C-alpha positions in Angstrom: 56.8 17.1 -15.9 53.7 15.6 -14.1 54.7 17.2 -10.8 55.1 20.6 -12.4 51.7 20.3 -14.0 50.1 19.3 -10.8 51.7 22.2 -9.0 50.4 24.6 -11.6 46.9 23.2 -11.2 47.0 23.8 -7.4 48.2 27.4 -8.0 45.5 28.0 -10.5 42.9 26.6 -8.1 44.2 28.7 -5.2 44.2 31.8 -7.4 40.6 31.1 -8.4 39.5 30.7 -4.8 41.1 34.1 -3.9 39.4 35.7 -6.9 36.0 34.3 -5.9 36.6 35.4 -2.3 37.5 38.9 -3.4 34.4 39.1 -5.5 32.2 38.0 -2.6 33.8 40.6 -0.3 33.4 43.3 -2.9 29.7 42.3 -3.4 29.0 42.2 0.4 30.6 45.7 0.8 28.6 47.0 -2.1 25.4 45.7 -0.5 26.2 47.2 2.8 27.1 50.6 1.2 24.0 50.6 -0.9 21.8 49.7 2.1 23.4 52.4 4.2 22.9 55.0 1.5 19.3 53.9 0.8 18.4 54.0 4.5 20.0 57.3 5.0 18.2 58.9 2.0 14.9 57.2 2.9 15.1 58.4 6.5 16.0 61.9 5.5 13.6 62.5 2.7 10.7 59.9 2.8 9.8 58.5 6.2 11.4 58.4 9.6 10.3 57.1 13.1 9.7 59.3 16.1 9.6 58.0 19.6 7.2 60.1 21.7 8.8 61.0 25.0 6.3 63.4 26.5 2.6 63.7 27.2 2.2 66.9 25.2 -0.1 65.1 22.7 -1.4 62.5 25.1 -5.1 62.4 24.1 -4.1 61.6 20.5 -0.5 60.2 20.8 0.3 58.7 24.1 3.7 58.9 25.8 5.9 55.9 24.8 4.3 55.4 21.5 6.1 55.6 18.1 4.9 57.3 14.9 6.2 57.5 11.3 6.7 61.1 10.1 7.1 62.1 6.4 8.9 65.2 5.3 7.2 64.9 1.8 4.0 66.8 2.9 4.8 70.5 2.8 1.2 72.0 3.0 0.2 72.1 6.7 -3.5 72.2 7.4 -5.3 73.0 10.7 -5.2 70.0 13.0 -2.2 68.3 11.4 0.4 67.0 13.8 3.9 68.0 12.7 7.4 67.3 13.8 9.0 70.6 14.8 12.7 71.1 14.7 14.7 72.4 17.7 14.6 76.1 18.5 18.4 76.3 19.2 19.4 73.8 16.6 23.1 72.9 16.3 24.4 72.8 12.8 25.7 69.4 12.0 28.1 68.1 9.3 26.8 65.8 6.5 28.5 62.8 8.2 26.9 63.7 11.6 23.5 64.1 10.0 23.8 60.6 8.3 25.0 59.0 11.5 22.1 60.6 13.5 19.6 59.3 10.9 20.8 55.7 11.1 21.2 55.6 14.9 17.9 57.3 15.5 16.2 54.8 13.1 17.7 51.8 15.0 16.8 53.2 18.4 13.3 54.6 17.5 14.5 58.1 18.1 15.6 57.3 21.7 19.2 58.3 21.0 21.3 60.2 18.6 25.1 60.7 18.9 25.4 64.3 17.6 23.7 67.5 18.5 22.2 66.1 21.7 21.3 68.5 24.5 19.3 68.4 27.7 17.9 71.9 27.0 14.2 71.7 26.1 14.7 74.2 23.3 17.3 71.9 21.7 14.9 69.0 21.3 12.5 68.3 18.4 8.9 67.6 19.3 5.4 66.8 17.9 2.9 69.6 18.0 -0.5 70.4 16.3 -0.7 73.1 13.7 -3.7 75.3 14.7 -3.3 78.7 13.0 -2.0 79.4 9.5 -0.1 82.3 7.9 -2.1 85.5 7.9 -4.5 84.4 10.7 -5.4 86.8 13.5 -5.6 84.9 16.8 -6.2 85.3 20.5 -6.6 82.8 23.3 -9.1 82.6 26.1 -9.3 79.8 28.7 -6.8 77.7 26.7 -9.0 77.8 23.6 -7.6 79.5 20.5 -9.9 81.9 18.6 -9.0 82.4 14.9 -10.0 84.9 12.2 -8.6 83.6 9.0 -7.0 86.0 6.6 -9.7 87.9 4.7 -12.5 86.9 7.0 -14.4 89.2 9.5 -15.3 86.9 12.3 -13.4 84.9 14.9 -14.2 81.2 15.3 -12.8 78.7 17.8 -10.1 76.3 16.6 -12.6 73.4 16.8 -15.0 75.1 14.4 -12.3 75.7 11.8 -10.4 72.5 12.0 -11.7 69.5 10.0 -9.8 67.0 12.0 -11.3 66.2 15.4 -9.0 66.2 18.5 -9.3 66.5 22.2 -7.4 68.9 24.5 -6.6 68.8 28.2 -8.4 72.0 29.4 -9.6 72.2 32.9 -10.1 74.9 35.6 -7.0 75.9 37.5 -6.9 77.7 40.9 -6.9 81.5 40.7 -3.5 81.7 42.3 -2.0 79.6 39.5 -3.1 82.1 36.8 0.4 83.6 36.2 2.2 80.3 36.7 3.2 78.0 33.8 2.0 78.3 30.2 -0.5 81.1 29.6 -4.2 80.1 29.0 -5.1 83.5 27.6 -3.4 86.2 25.5 -4.5 89.2 23.4 -5.0 89.4 19.7 -2.0 89.0 17.3 -1.6 88.4 13.6 0.7 85.8 12.1 3.1 86.8 9.3 3.0 85.2 5.8 5.4 82.5 6.8 4.3 81.8 10.4 2.4 79.0 12.0 1.0 78.7 15.5 1.4 75.3 17.0 -0.1 74.0 20.2 0.1 70.9 22.4 -3.1 69.0 23.2 -2.1 69.1 26.8 -2.7 72.8 27.1 -2.1 73.1 30.9 1.5 71.7 31.2 3.3 71.6 27.9 5.3 74.2 26.0 4.3 75.4 22.5 3.9 78.6 20.5 2.5 80.3 23.6 6.0 80.1 25.0 8.2 80.3 21.9 6.0 82.4 19.6 4.9 81.5 16.1 7.3 79.3 14.1 8.4 79.6 10.5 7.6 76.9 7.9 11.2 75.7 7.7 10.9 74.3 11.3 8.0 72.1 10.3 10.1 69.0 9.3 7.4 66.5 8.6 3.8 65.5 9.2 2.8 62.6 11.5 1.5 59.9 9.1 1.2 56.6 11.0 1.2 55.4 14.6 2.8 52.0 14.5 3.5 51.3 18.2 1.9 50.0 20.4 0.7 47.4 18.0 -2.9 47.5 19.2 -3.1 51.2 18.3 -1.8 51.2 14.7 -3.6 53.9 12.7 -3.2 56.5 10.0 -3.5 60.2 11.0 
């Protein structure tokens, strides 16, 4: 009788251990799942990091730096730096989008497993919003002249923009005039859903001068905070 009672106690103890282990595993899996969902939603809808791989915005955002971008701000103003989606964007599944968000977060935007392409038009980038819907614009010597909708006079981009920024504008040899990105173009008017974005490096980098004006749906988020390198942490 004593031996049977002892055996029963061992069985009960073993069962209790298994039950506790099962609870711990379930709890750990729940934490992992919740963390994954939270990070995915946070990175998709609140804040995500962008690793700067070009010198297009070098006077303000140096190549190799990293910034946080928020998709919550949907009212672009002149001078704002925005994250612009790919021109030839591949449509991804929900799973692929989630996987990209996590991998890009961990690698500071240096790698993403789905939708990658070497084509320049298939890569997202940071550019500065210069002209807004309804503006009439023209460019001369790499400076954009703007006549806001309803106004009568053209002013330079620097006169209309509240935020100060510097551009790379310098004289180029006459024989280079028709080579590379145009430094001048004739007057045009933006549609009601179009924005004109430019790089700060006006001589070498592609922007709306090459692709044309972009629609609002391609402005995926505004640059909010530069957090790397650490000695240059600042809000935009």
